[in-house]
C-alpha positions in Angstrom: -101.3 15.6 40.3 -99.8 12.2 41.3 -96.4 12.2 43.0 -95.0 9.9 40.3 -96.0 12.4 37.6 -94.3 15.2 39.6 -91.1 13.3 39.8 -91.1 12.8 36.0 -91.5 16.5 35.2 -87.8 17.5 35.4 -86.8 14.5 33.2 -89.6 15.3 30.7 -88.5 19.0 30.6 -84.9 17.9 29.9 -86.0 15.7 27.1 -88.1 18.5 25.6 -85.2 20.9 25.8 -82.9 18.4 24.0 -85.6 17.8 21.4 -85.7 21.6 20.6 -81.9 21.9 20.4 -81.1 22.7 16.7 -78.7 20.6 14.7 -75.2 22.1 14.3 -74.3 23.8 11.0 -71.0 22.2 10.1 -68.2 23.7 8.0 -64.7 22.6 6.9 -61.5 24.6 6.8 -60.3 22.9 3.7 -56.5 23.4 3.6 -55.5 21.2 6.5 -58.0 18.5 5.8 -57.7 18.1 2.0 -54.1 18.7 1.2 -52.8 19.1 -2.3 -56.1 19.9 -3.8 -57.4 23.1 -5.4 -60.3 24.9 -3.8 -62.9 23.7 -6.2 -61.9 20.0 -5.6 -62.1 20.5 -1.8 -65.6 22.2 -2.1 -66.8 19.0 -3.9 -65.4 16.9 -1.0 -67.2 19.1 1.5 -70.5 18.7 -0.2 -69.9 15.0 -0.6 -69.3 14.8 3.2 -72.7 16.4 3.9 -71.3 19.5 5.4 -73.1 22.8 4.9 -70.1 25.2 4.7 -66.5 25.6 3.6 -63.8 28.1 4.5 -60.3 28.8 3.3 -57.3 31.1 3.8 -56.3 33.5 1.1 -59.3 34.9 -0.8 -57.0 37.1 -3.0 -55.8 34.0 -4.8 -59.3 32.8 -5.8 -61.8 33.7 -8.6 -64.8 34.9 -6.6 -67.3 34.5 -9.4 -66.2 30.9 -10.1 -66.2 29.9 -6.5 -69.6 31.5 -5.8 -71.1 29.8 -8.9 -69.7 26.4 -7.7 -70.8 26.8 -4.1 -74.3 27.6 -5.2 -74.4 24.6 -7.5 -73.2 22.4 -4.6 -75.6 23.9 -2.1 -72.9 24.9 0.4 -72.0 28.2 2.0 -68.8 30.1 2.2 -68.6 30.3 6.0 -65.9 33.0 6.4 -62.9 34.7 4.9 -59.8 36.0 6.6 -60.0 39.7 7.1 -56.5 41.0 7.9 -54.4 38.3 6.2 -52.4 36.5 9.0 -51.8 35.7 12.6 -49.3 38.6 12.8 -50.3 40.8 9.8 -47.4 43.2 9.5 -48.5 46.8 9.4 -52.2 46.0 9.9 -52.4 44.7 13.5 -54.9 45.7 16.1 -52.4 46.0 18.9 -50.6 49.0 17.5 -52.5 52.3 16.9 -50.0 53.2 14.2 -51.4 50.3 12.2 -55.0 51.4 12.5 -55.5 53.0 9.1 -53.8 50.1 7.3 -55.9 47.7 9.3 -59.1 49.5 8.3 -58.1 49.6 4.6 -57.6 45.8 4.8 -61.0 45.3 6.5 -62.7 47.4 3.8 -61.1 45.3 1.1 -62.1 42.1 2.8 -65.7 43.4 3.3 -66.0 43.9 -0.4 -64.5 40.4 -1.0 -67.1 39.0 1.5 -69.9 40.4 -0.7 -68.3 38.8 -3.8 -67.9 35.4 -2.1 -71.4 35.8 -0.5 -70.2 35.4 3.1 -70.9 37.4 6.2 -67.9 36.7 8.5 -64.3 37.9 8.5 -61.7 36.2 10.7 -59.8 38.9 12.5 -56.4 38.5 14.2 -54.9 40.9 16.8 -51.2 40.4 15.8 -48.3 39.7 18.2 -47.8 41.5 21.5 -45.6 44.6 21.2 -42.5 44.4 23.3 -42.1 47.1 25.9 -45.7 48.3 25.5 -48.1 47.8 28.5 -50.8 45.2 27.8 -53.4 47.7 28.9 -52.4 50.0 26.0 -52.5 47.2 23.5 -55.9 46.1 24.9 -57.2 49.7 24.4 -55.9 49.7 20.8 -57.7 46.5 20.0 -61.0 47.8 21.4 -60.6 51.1 19.5 -59.7 49.3 16.3 -62.6 47.0 16.5 -65.0 49.8 17.1 -63.7 51.6 14.0 -64.0 48.3 12.1 -67.6 47.9 13.2 -68.4 51.1 11.3 -66.9 49.5 8.2 -68.6 46.1 8.3 -72.0 46.7 10.0 -73.6 48.5 7.0 -72.9 45.4 4.9 -74.2 42.9 7.4 -70.7 41.5 7.9 -69.4 40.2 11.3 -65.8 40.3 12.4 -64.9 37.1 14.3 -61.8 37.8 16.4 -59.7 34.7 17.2 -57.8 34.0 20.4 -54.9 31.6 19.8 -52.7 29.5 22.1 -49.1 30.6 22.8 -48.0 27.5 24.6 -47.8 25.1 21.6 -48.3 27.3 18.6 -48.2 31.1 17.8 -45.8 32.2 20.5 -46.0 35.9 20.9 -49.6 36.3 19.8 -51.4 38.9 21.9 -54.9 37.5 22.4 -54.3 34.1 24.0 -56.9 33.9 26.8 -60.7 33.9 26.7 -61.3 36.1 29.7 -59.7 39.0 28.0 -61.3 38.1 24.7 -64.8 38.3 26.1 -63.9 41.5 28.0 -62.9 43.0 24.7 -66.3 42.0 23.3 -68.1 43.7 26.2 -66.1 46.9 25.6 -66.7 46.9 21.9 -70.4 46.1 22.4 -71.2 45.4 18.8 -73.4 42.5 17.3 -71.0 42.7 14.4 -67.9 41.9 16.4 -67.8 38.4 18.0 -65.3 35.7 19.0 -64.0 32.9 16.9 -63.9 30.2 19.6 -61.2 27.8 18.6 -61.8 24.8 20.9 -58.2 23.5 20.3 -56.6 26.8 21.3 -58.9 27.4 24.3 -58.4 23.9 25.7 -54.6 24.4 25.7 -54.7 27.9 27.3 -57.8 27.9 29.6 -59.8 24.6 29.6 -63.2 24.8 31.2 -64.7 24.6 27.7 -68.4 23.9 28.3 -69.0 26.4 31.0 -67.1 29.1 29.1 -69.2 28.4 26.0 -72.5 28.5 27.9 -71.7 31.7 29.7 -70.4 33.5 26.6 -72.4 32.1 23.7 -73.9 35.5 22.8 -70.4 36.8 22.1 -69.4 33.7 20.0 -69.8 33.9 16.2 -68.0 30.9 15.0 -66.2 27.7 16.3 -63.1 25.9 15.1 -62.6 22.2 16.0 -59.4 20.2 16.6 -58.4 17.8 19.4 -55.5 18.2 21.9 -52.7 17.2 21.5 -51.7 17.3 17.9 -54.8 19.1 16.4 -56.1 15.9 14.9 -59.8 15.1 14.5 -62.1 14.8 17.5 -61.8 11.5 19.3 -58.0 11.4 19.0 -57.2 13.4 22.1 -58.3 14.6 25.5 -61.4 16.7 24.6 -64.8 15.0 25.1 -66.2 16.4 21.8 -69.5 14.6 22.1 -70.3 16.6 25.3 -68.9 19.8 23.8 -70.9 19.5 20.7 -74.0 18.8 22.7 -73.4 21.8 24.9 -73.1 24.0 21.8 -76.3 22.6 20.4 -78.2 23.2 23.6 -77.3 26.9 23.6 -79.3 27.2 20.4 -76.2 28.4 18.5 -77.0 28.9 14.8 -73.7 29.9 13.2 -71.0 27.5 12.0 -68.9 24.9 13.8 -66.0 24.4 11.5 -63.5 21.5 11.3 -60.0 22.8 11.3 -57.8 19.8 12.0 -55.1 17.6 10.5 -56.7 14.2 9.9 -54.8 11.2 11.3 -56.5 8.9 8.7 -58.6 9.2 5.6 -60.1 12.7 5.7 -63.6 11.7 4.5 -63.8 9.0 7.2 -62.9 11.5 9.9 -65.6 13.9 8.6 -68.2 11.2 8.6 -67.2 10.3 12.2 -67.3 13.8 13.4 -70.6 14.5 11.7 -72.1 11.6 13.6 -70.5 12.8 16.9 -71.9 16.3 16.4 -75.4 14.8 16.1 -75.2 12.5 19.0 
């Protein structure tokens, strides 16, 4: 083989790998992007923007049959529902063993809702840190609670996506605010039905090192949320190089959803078009 051909092999291999990288499946968390609209209106907007999925907060306020009929007509997917209601769901947290049974009751109800809305993911929040209780004890409670919840969701093909949040700008007091502990919890739970919701905005604020963290832990990530820092506006308004981040996610072969969850600084549909192009570049 000629020396010139040998020199070209690494570059050709890199091009082949990039060619094989799948396109990202894009979703929209509708409330912050389309304000003042009902869910059916926002779903039409999502479809018009060329996104494959939509997600929203309170499933209890929606008519599952009507939403499912509309999503099927529009050809979009319900990417996820919220499993235990809120950032700090009173009486149904993961950090407190005394909340365990109420947490599981809520997860059972949300699993049944997931079937009605035809989705397979439930956002799960740990709740706020308990004052005066060692973090080790709260960590253990989270692991035990998620193991119990696995037994609820796994028979239905549902995955819990556990979300770390930032405590420097938003959500002061929330327990799970750093990715190293989040992925340690995943290793201890050891379930394909329990993964991390990797919110890029929150992780950038707390830990940074986005691309390397994503690459090393992609098997434990079940969903992404997208917003720039500072301000949680659309990609391109802040410090995160989203073109590179999106490319890194694509190159891992990730096949679940990458969801927009930001407050647009200009016309929402314009931002969605720009981000869609960015995610494909």
